[in-house]
VMD Tcl script that draws the C-alpha trace (Angstrom):
set ca {
  {-54.87 323.68 -37.82}
  {-53.87 324.97 -34.38}
  {-51.61 327.93 -33.88}
  {-48.26 327.16 -32.35}
  {-49.20 328.67 -28.97}
  {-52.41 326.66 -28.86}
  {-50.37 323.53 -29.49}
  {-48.41 324.22 -26.30}
  {-51.59 324.81 -24.33}
  {-53.09 321.54 -25.58}
  {-49.84 319.71 -24.85}
  {-50.01 320.93 -21.25}
  {-53.65 319.85 -20.91}
  {-52.90 316.41 -22.37}
  {-49.89 316.03 -20.08}
  {-51.98 317.03 -17.06}
  {-54.62 314.42 -17.87}
  {-52.03 311.68 -18.37}
  {-50.06 312.55 -15.24}
  {-53.10 312.81 -12.98}
  {-54.44 309.52 -14.36}
  {-51.14 307.87 -13.45}
  {-50.11 309.66 -10.25}
  {-53.26 311.32 -8.87}
  {-53.66 314.99 -8.03}
  {-51.28 315.05 -5.08}
  {-48.56 313.20 -6.96}
  {-48.76 315.46 -10.01}
  {-46.63 318.58 -9.77}
  {-46.34 321.49 -12.17}
  {-42.77 320.41 -12.89}
  {-43.91 316.87 -13.73}
  {-46.62 318.18 -16.08}
  {-44.25 320.57 -17.84}
  {-41.66 317.83 -18.30}
  {-44.25 315.44 -19.74}
  {-45.30 318.17 -22.21}
  {-41.64 318.82 -23.14}
  {-42.00 322.40 -21.93}
  {-40.55 324.41 -19.07}
  {-42.50 325.25 -15.92}
  {-42.10 328.91 -16.88}
  {-43.92 328.22 -20.14}
  {-46.75 326.55 -18.24}
  {-47.32 329.74 -16.24}
  {-47.75 331.71 -19.45}
  {-50.93 329.74 -20.11}
  {-52.20 328.98 -16.61}
  {-52.08 331.10 -13.46}
  {-51.39 328.12 -11.20}
  {-51.90 324.39 -10.78}
  {-55.53 324.83 -9.73}
  {-56.33 326.76 -12.91}
  {-54.61 324.09 -15.00}
  {-56.52 321.25 -13.32}
  {-59.86 323.00 -13.84}
  {-59.09 323.79 -17.46}
  {-58.08 320.17 -18.05}
  {-61.41 319.07 -16.57}
  {-63.32 321.31 -18.98}
  {-61.15 320.09 -21.87}
  {-62.03 316.48 -20.99}
  {-65.69 317.28 -20.36}
  {-66.04 318.96 -23.74}
  {-64.69 315.87 -25.50}
  {-67.09 313.58 -23.64}
  {-70.05 315.89 -24.25}
  {-69.23 316.23 -27.93}
  {-69.19 312.46 -28.44}
  {-72.34 311.98 -26.35}
  {-74.35 314.63 -28.19}
  {-73.13 313.59 -31.64}
  {-74.26 309.99 -31.16}
  {-77.42 310.80 -29.23}
  {-78.69 312.87 -32.15}
  {-78.35 309.85 -34.47}
  {-81.11 308.03 -32.61}
  {-84.71 308.03 -33.77}
  {-86.00 308.53 -30.21}
  {-84.59 309.21 -26.75}
  {-84.05 305.55 -25.90}
  {-82.22 304.75 -29.14}
  {-80.22 307.96 -28.86}
  {-79.12 307.00 -25.38}
  {-78.18 303.52 -26.55}
  {-75.98 304.92 -29.33}
  {-74.51 307.42 -26.90}
  {-73.75 304.60 -24.45}
  {-71.87 302.57 -27.06}
  {-69.87 305.61 -28.19}
  {-68.86 306.63 -24.68}
  {-68.00 303.02 -23.82}
  {-65.69 302.76 -26.83}
  {-64.15 306.12 -25.99}
  {-63.48 305.01 -22.43}
  {-61.68 301.90 -23.62}
  {-59.66 303.76 -26.24}
  {-58.81 306.73 -23.98}
  {-59.12 305.54 -20.38}
  {-57.11 308.49 -19.08}
  {-59.96 310.83 -20.06}
  {-62.50 308.85 -18.04}
  {-60.08 308.47 -15.14}
  {-59.39 312.21 -15.02}
  {-63.07 313.12 -15.29}
  {-64.04 310.68 -12.55}
  {-61.21 311.76 -10.24}
  {-61.89 315.48 -10.70}
  {-65.66 315.07 -10.26}
  {-65.08 313.59 -6.80}
  {-62.45 316.12 -5.76}
  {-62.62 319.42 -3.89}
  {-62.01 321.22 -7.20}
  {-65.46 320.26 -8.47}
  {-67.95 323.07 -7.95}
  {-71.59 323.78 -8.71}
  {-70.45 326.37 -11.26}
  {-68.42 323.79 -13.19}
  {-71.36 321.37 -13.10}
  {-73.72 324.07 -14.33}
  {-71.30 324.97 -17.12}
  {-71.16 321.37 -18.31}
  {-74.92 321.01 -18.18}
  {-75.18 324.14 -20.34}
  {-72.75 322.62 -22.85}
  {-74.83 319.44 -22.86}
  {-78.10 321.34 -23.35}
  {-79.23 318.95 -26.09}
  {-79.09 316.04 -23.67}
  {-80.58 318.00 -20.79}
  {-83.50 319.11 -22.97}
  {-84.03 315.54 -24.19}
  {-84.24 314.33 -20.59}
  {-86.79 317.03 -19.76}
  {-88.86 316.20 -22.85}
  {-88.76 312.49 -21.95}
  {-90.00 313.31 -18.45}
  {-92.91 315.35 -19.81}
  {-93.77 312.56 -22.25}
  {-93.81 310.00 -19.46}
  {-90.89 308.02 -20.87}
  {-88.52 308.40 -17.94}
  {-89.00 309.00 -14.24}
  {-89.59 312.64 -13.19}
  {-86.54 312.81 -10.94}
  {-83.59 315.20 -10.60}
  {-80.90 315.09 -13.27}
  {-78.35 314.02 -10.67}
  {-80.29 310.77 -10.19}
  {-80.66 310.20 -13.92}
  {-76.96 310.84 -14.43}
  {-76.06 308.34 -11.72}
  {-78.06 305.49 -13.23}
  {-77.54 306.31 -16.91}
  {-73.89 307.34 -17.12}
  {-72.03 306.16 -14.02}
  {-72.32 302.46 -14.95}
  {-70.25 303.21 -18.04}
  {-67.31 304.35 -15.90}
  {-67.51 301.24 -13.75}
  {-67.80 298.81 -16.66}
  {-65.03 300.51 -18.65}
  {-62.77 299.96 -15.63}
  {-63.92 296.33 -15.44}
  {-63.15 295.93 -19.14}
  {-59.63 297.31 -18.72}
  {-59.12 294.91 -15.80}
  {-60.30 292.01 -17.94}
  {-63.40 291.15 -15.90}
  {-66.00 292.41 -18.40}
  {-66.20 291.56 -22.11}
  {-67.11 294.77 -23.89}
  {-68.70 293.39 -27.04}
  {-71.90 294.85 -28.48}
  {-74.08 292.20 -26.83}
  {-72.75 292.87 -23.34}
  {-72.82 296.65 -23.79}
  {-76.44 296.39 -24.93}
  {-77.30 294.23 -21.92}
  {-75.73 296.80 -19.61}
  {-77.53 299.63 -21.35}
  {-80.89 297.84 -21.00}
  {-80.33 297.61 -17.26}
  {-79.47 301.32 -17.10}
  {-82.53 302.20 -19.18}
  {-84.79 300.05 -16.99}
  {-83.54 301.98 -13.96}
  {-84.75 305.34 -15.33}
  {-87.64 304.35 -17.61}
  {-91.10 305.10 -16.30}
  {-92.80 301.74 -15.91}
  {-96.52 302.04 -16.29}
  {-98.29 299.76 -13.85}
  {-101.12 297.71 -15.35}
  {-104.62 298.81 -14.48}
  {-106.13 296.77 -11.65}
  {-108.52 294.06 -12.82}
  {-112.15 294.84 -12.35}
  {-114.04 292.32 -10.18}
}
mol new
graphics top color blue
foreach p $ca { graphics top sphere $p radius 0.5 }
foreach p [lrange $ca 0 end-1] q [lrange $ca 1 end] { graphics top cylinder $p $q radius 0.2 }
display resetview
């Protein structure tokens, strides 16, 4: 159970995520966030030095939730491919149930607030996944490319298809999610070319 003060901090983070998802960074003021959290702006400054600090902390709060779900489901798989498939389904369902989390993460990632330090911090938190990618490279299961490329083809399609689902242009049943995952897997899997036929 959270302490009372922690409840206020979490309320401010949740309000930040919801407000940014609805109004964007420029349209989200400290006063708007405090009001949405049913707290005063003065209370907000007890927990966060300024708006920038609050936005960054909200990003880490969202990232930790996404990483936790991803790692938990990845570890249920019997191999890297099955782990990724389970992870894909879990993140997809999370994105549909809590679209504001995905929207905030996506918006922040492409903003001037995103830094190499924040990226490195998240990769450290997702060490299980990072290590699995490296192992899969060494085993010849996936292409030996930079993580940024793997991330783009493995995870970014989820964001796009979640948005399509919310707009009603993609049916997010298990069959369609599996089809989408297969396409993402094919993009990163190391395809072994058949040996040339001997004359």
